C-alpha positions as CSV (number, residue, x, y, z in Angstrom):
1,M,14.8,-36.7,-2.0
2,T,12.4,-35.7,-4.7
3,D,13.1,-36.6,-8.3
4,P,13.7,-33.4,-10.2
5,K,11.7,-34.8,-13.2
6,T,8.6,-35.4,-11.1
7,P,6.2,-32.5,-11.4
8,P,5.0,-30.9,-8.1
9,D,1.8,-32.1,-6.6
10,P,-1.0,-29.5,-7.5
11,S,-2.6,-30.0,-4.1
12,D,0.6,-28.5,-2.5
13,F,0.1,-25.1,-4.3
14,G,-1.1,-22.4,-2.0
15,K,-0.2,-24.3,1.2
16,R,3.2,-22.8,1.7
17,R,3.5,-19.3,3.1
18,T,6.5,-17.1,2.6
19,S,7.9,-16.0,5.9
20,V,9.2,-12.4,6.0
21,P,10.7,-11.1,9.2
22,T,8.7,-8.2,10.7
23,E,11.5,-5.7,10.6
24,S,12.2,-6.4,6.9
25,L,8.5,-6.1,6.1
26,L,8.2,-2.8,7.9
27,R,11.3,-1.4,6.2
28,A,9.8,-2.3,2.8
29,V,6.6,-0.5,3.8
30,R,8.5,2.6,5.0
31,D,10.6,2.7,1.9
32,A,7.5,2.4,-0.4
33,S,5.8,5.2,1.6
34,E,8.9,7.4,1.3
35,R,8.9,6.8,-2.5
36,L,5.3,7.8,-2.7
37,T,6.0,11.0,-0.8
38,R,8.6,12.0,-3.5
39,F,6.9,10.7,-6.7
40,S,3.1,11.0,-6.2
41,R,1.4,13.9,-8.0
42,D,-1.5,14.0,-5.6
43,P,-0.7,16.2,-2.5
44,D,-3.0,14.2,-0.3
45,V,-1.2,11.0,-1.2
46,R,2.2,12.6,-0.5
47,R,1.0,13.9,2.8
48,E,-0.5,10.6,4.0
49,A,2.5,8.6,2.7
50,G,4.7,10.8,4.7
51,N,2.6,10.2,7.8
52,V,2.8,6.4,7.2
53,A,6.6,6.5,6.7
54,Q,7.0,8.5,9.9
55,A,4.7,6.2,11.9
56,V,6.4,3.0,10.6
57,G,9.8,4.5,11.3
58,K,8.7,5.1,14.9
59,L,7.4,1.5,15.1
60,L,10.7,0.2,13.8
61,D,12.6,2.2,16.5
62,A,10.3,0.9,19.2
63,I,10.8,-2.7,18.0
64,R,14.6,-2.3,18.0
65,K,14.6,-0.7,21.5
66,S,12.5,-3.5,22.9
67,G,14.8,-6.1,21.4
68,A,17.9,-4.3,22.8
69,E,16.3,-4.3,26.3
70,K,15.6,-8.0,26.2
71,G,19.2,-8.6,25.4
72,R,20.4,-7.0,28.6
């Protein structure tokens, strides 16, 4: 066990990667895109953000369906 008073080794910084499940990451992307569709002033940004949100939603559905089929 590491002594809490011992400072972390500087050579360890940047070596650890945060692991985010794919579905959670895609939901965050979809949610951010949906917010852009509502709040952006630029009509091009709103349109493209809507396209991204729709595409990511379809991808999430496909991932869920493939996982359900594997469980059978």
